[in-house]
N, C-alpha and C positions, 0 to 999 in steps of 0.2 A: 534462305540461309539461317535466319533466326529461328524459324520453325524447326529445322533439322536439329539445330543445337539444343533447343529447349526440349523438343519432343523425345530425343534420344537419351538425354541425361537427366532425368528428373530425380535421380537418386542423390544428387548433390546440390547443395546450395552454396557450396564453396565458402567464400569469405564473408557471407552476410553478417554474421554475428559481429565480426570485427569491423566490417565496412560501415555498418551503422553504429558501431561502437557500443551503443546501448548504455554507455556510461556505467558499466556494471562489473568491471575488473574481472572479466572472464578468465584471463590468462592466469589469475591467481588461484583459481579453484581447481583442486586435483581431480583427476578422473574424467576430465572433459576433453574431447578431441575428436579427430576424424573417425576413429574406430567406431564411436557411437553413431556417427552420422550414417554409416553404411546400412543401418537398419531402416532408414527412411527412404521411401521411393520419391521420385520427382513429384508424383501426384500428391503425396503426403506432405510435401514441403512448400511448394509455391502456390500462391493464389492463381486461380485460372486466368484472371485478368491482370496478373502482375505486370506493371509497366516496364518498358525498356529503360526509362530514365525518370527520376523524380527529383525535383528541386525543393530543397528544404525551405520552409517559410516560417516566419515568426508565429509562435503559437503551437507548432508541432511538438509532439513528445517523441522520444525514441521508441516507445511502445507503438505509437500510431504509425511511425515510419516503417517499422518492422512489419506491422500488420498489412501494409500495402503490398508486401512481397510474400510473407509467410502466411500460410493457412492457420498455423498454430503458433502464436507469438511465444508461448511458454517453451517451445522447442529450440529456442536460440542456441543453447549450449550444445545440442546434439548435432547442429549443422555448422558449428564454428570451426574455422581454420584460420591460420595466420595469414594476414594480408600485409605484405611488407610495404605496400605503397602508402600506408597510413602511419604517419609518424606519431601522432598522439591519438590513440583510439578512444580516449575518454571524452573527446569534445567533438561535437558536430554543431555547425553554425548555420543560421539562415543564409541562403545563397549557395551552400554546398549542394552537389548533385550526386545522388546515388544512382548507379546505372548497372544494367545487366550486360554481361559480355561472356565470350567463349574463353574458358580458362583451361587450356590443354585438354579439351574434350569434356570439360565439366562446365555447367552454368555457374558463373560466379558473379558477385556484385562488387563493384569498385566504387571509389569515392573521388570525385573531383573537388578539391578544396577551393573554396571561394576566396582564399587568401585572407580570411578574417574580415572580408568587406561585404557590405550590403549596398547595392546601388539604389539609391533613392533619388530619382531624377529631380533636379539637375545636378546633384552633388553625390560624392562618394563618402561614406562614413565608415570608419573602422569599427568592427563589432568587438566590444570588450569581452573578457572572459565570463563575466556574469551573465551575458546574454546567450551563452551556449544552450543548446536544446536540452531540456530536462528529460530524465529517463521516464518519469511519470508526472502527472500534474501534482506537484508537491504542495501547492496551495490548498489542496483538498485534505491534506493530512498533517500539515505543519502544527496545527493546534494540538493534535494528539501526540505528536512526536515531542513537542516542546513542553507541554503543560499538563496534559491529562495523566492521571495515575490510577493504578488499580492495586488494591491490597488483597492478599489471598485470604487472610483470616480476620473476620469481623471483630474478634476479641482484641486485635491490635488497636482498634479505635479507643479503647479505654485507656491506652497508654499514651495517646497523642494529645498535644496541647490544643486548646480550643478557645475561641473568643468568648469572653464573659461580659464585656461591656464596651460601649463606645464612649468617647470623651463627652462630657457635659450631658450624660444620660441619653446620648443618641442611640436609637434602636438600629439604625443602619449607618454605615460609614462609607466614605469614598476617598479618592486620591487626595492627599494632604491632611486627612483627618488622623487623629491619634486614637488608638484603641488599646484594650487590655486583654491579655490572654492568660490562661492558667495552665500550668504544666511545664515540662522541660522542653526548652527550645535551644538546641545545640548551636554553637557558633555565634559569631557576632555580626555576620553580614546580613544579606537579604533572606527573607523567608517567603514561602508560598502560602497563600490562603486558599483553602479548598472547601467545597460543599459536597456532602455525601450525596451521591447520585444513584444510578442504577445498581440493583443487587442482581448479579447474574447467577441464575440457578440452573442446574442440570435438569432438563425436563423429565428425564426418566427416573433418576435417583433422588432428586431434590438437593443434591450436594451444592453448597455454595462455591461457585467457581471464581468469583471475584467481586469486590465491592469498588465501584467507580467513585473516584474523587474528581470532581469538576473544578478546574481552576477558576477562581473569581478575582484574583489579584495577587499583588506582591506587597511586601512591607519591609521596612527597615527596623531592625531591633535597636532600641534606644537604651534601655536599662532594665533591670529586674530587681524585685524586692520579694524575698521569700519565694513563693511559687507563682508570683504574678509578674508577667513580662509586659513592658510598655513598648508598643509598636507604633510606627508611623506608616500609613498606607502610601505607597509610592505610585502604584498603578492599580486600576481596577476595571474589569470588564462588566462586573455587576456590583450591586451594593453589597458590602460586607455586613453579615448579620451575626448575632449571637449564636454560638455553637458551631460556627464555621471552624474547620480544622486548620491548624498552623503547623507547617512542616518546613524543615530546611529544604532549599531548592536542590533538586537532583543534579549532580555533576556528571551528566551523561552527554556524550557527543551526539550532535544532531546528524542522523543518517540521511544522506541525500542521494546515495548511489545504491540501487537495489539490483540484485542478481536473480532474475526470475528463473524458476526451475520447479519441477514437480518434487514433492516430498520423497525422501528416500524410503520412508515407511508408509504402510497403508493407513490412510486417514479416512474416517467416516464420522461426520459430525453434522451439526445443524447451525443455522443462523439463529442466534439468541435474541438479538435486538438491533435496532438502529438508534445510535445516540441521538437524542432529541425527540424520541417517541414516535417517529414515523414508522408505519407498518409496511407499506409497499415501497419497493426499492428499485432504483434505476442505476445507470452507469455513473461512476465517480462518486457514489455514496459510500460512506464508511459504515461497516457492519461489525458487530461483535459475534464471534464464533465460540462454540463450546469446546474447542480443542486448543491446546497450548503447547508449551515446551515439553511437558511430560509426555505428550503424544508425538513428539518428534518434529513439531513445527518450528520453523525459523523464519526470520525476515526474508522475503523474496519468494517463499514457497507459493505456488499457484495451485488453486483448487477449482474444480468444476462445481458449479451450482446446479443442482437438479430441482426443478420446480415440482413441488408436491402435487401428486395426481389428484384430480377432482374426486370428491366423495359423491357417489351416485347410489341410487336404489336399484337393486336387481328387479327387472320388470316382472319376473315370475315368482321369486321368493320374497321380495320386498326387503331383503337384507341389505344393509349398508355395505358398499364395496368401495375400496380406494383404488382408483385407476393408477397404472404405472406412471412414474414421474418422467419428466422430459428434461434433458440437459438444456440449460437456458442461460448460462453465463459463466464468467471466470472471475474469481476474486483472488487478489494477491495479498498475502500477509505482510504487514509493515510493522506491527508492534506485537510480538508474542509475549504473553505472560505465562506463569507456570501452568495454570489450568484453563485459560481462555486466551483469545487473541483478538486484535483489531485487524480488519482487512479492508481493502479498497476494491470495489466492484470495477473491474477493468472493461468487461464486455457484458452485454445483456441483450438477448434476443427476445426475451419476454419480461414482463414485470415480475420481479422476485419478491419474496415475502418472508417474514419471520417464520421459522419452522422449516424452510426449505433445506434440503440435504446438501452437504458439501463433501466432496470425495476427490481422490486422485484423478487428474484428467486422463481421459482414455485416448491413446494414440490411434491415429487413423480415422478419427471422426472429425467432421468439420467443427471448428471452434464456433462458439456463439457469435452472432453478428455484433459488430460494434454499435 
């Protein structure tokens, strides 16, 4: 019975997107619905070994849960339909069960709520809101969402305040220390202290795409005299040094819900770097890309990573040849800037590297293995 249902209706995934919720506010995005799903066959939608039922466990992410059923997790919107049995589609908890069933001649996925409880023998404990399954592993990107910054124009550095000295002639300072900065520091509250990091350059044109500012701590403004500002370091992840940049903290909302989807425009770019200096890249590593908002990228856009083909020597002519590249992973944009972006590698079937190409995912091809 199950084989007949699944084998005859692979064109629809029914309510998967809503059933697993994905924490991504799909219903709020225009242009997404069942009409788009009709372009997908059953073979293009479900994993060949998609289970009948899956019980959500602590440590799962919504991306991973979807990947157990979908061959292409980035196609969630294209197979989305309303599932009225789910009252709150933004939350899935450990103990909930995602299951496959016959939905009026279409394969659908439903959700059995665990009533917000996780059974840990010999007692039952209520699962609070904060333990709901995350859409992606947020701990891998929180530092970049909260503290990292990128400026587009290096000339802006000349206008920014900077540390000129520590108290009592200290060369480095930490939490609880007083230090002095020169320049205009707006506001009277906390400020961020940053160190100039990576310079992101376009490999072809040499254009500066962004200048990375790495957060090293925060400070409290105490007073100012002429163009000297007195600060007290409140927190620090590294020692604060002379010439570190002082900026008001950004008042931006921390994004924790992402809506994975392919870009609307054609994107063709490269992996610029891996923050921290690593060259070879695996799953759940943050990468910097040479495409940004001006290229149509937004948070949640998913790109395929094409591993650069090997450079070989023609055995007859001895000329250098670059072999064709191979699709080897998926990266999701989580922090776009004007000229470049940060993304998180969600899937990788091969070791990725700086210089690998990124482009729109191709429908109908197997996604890279997790």
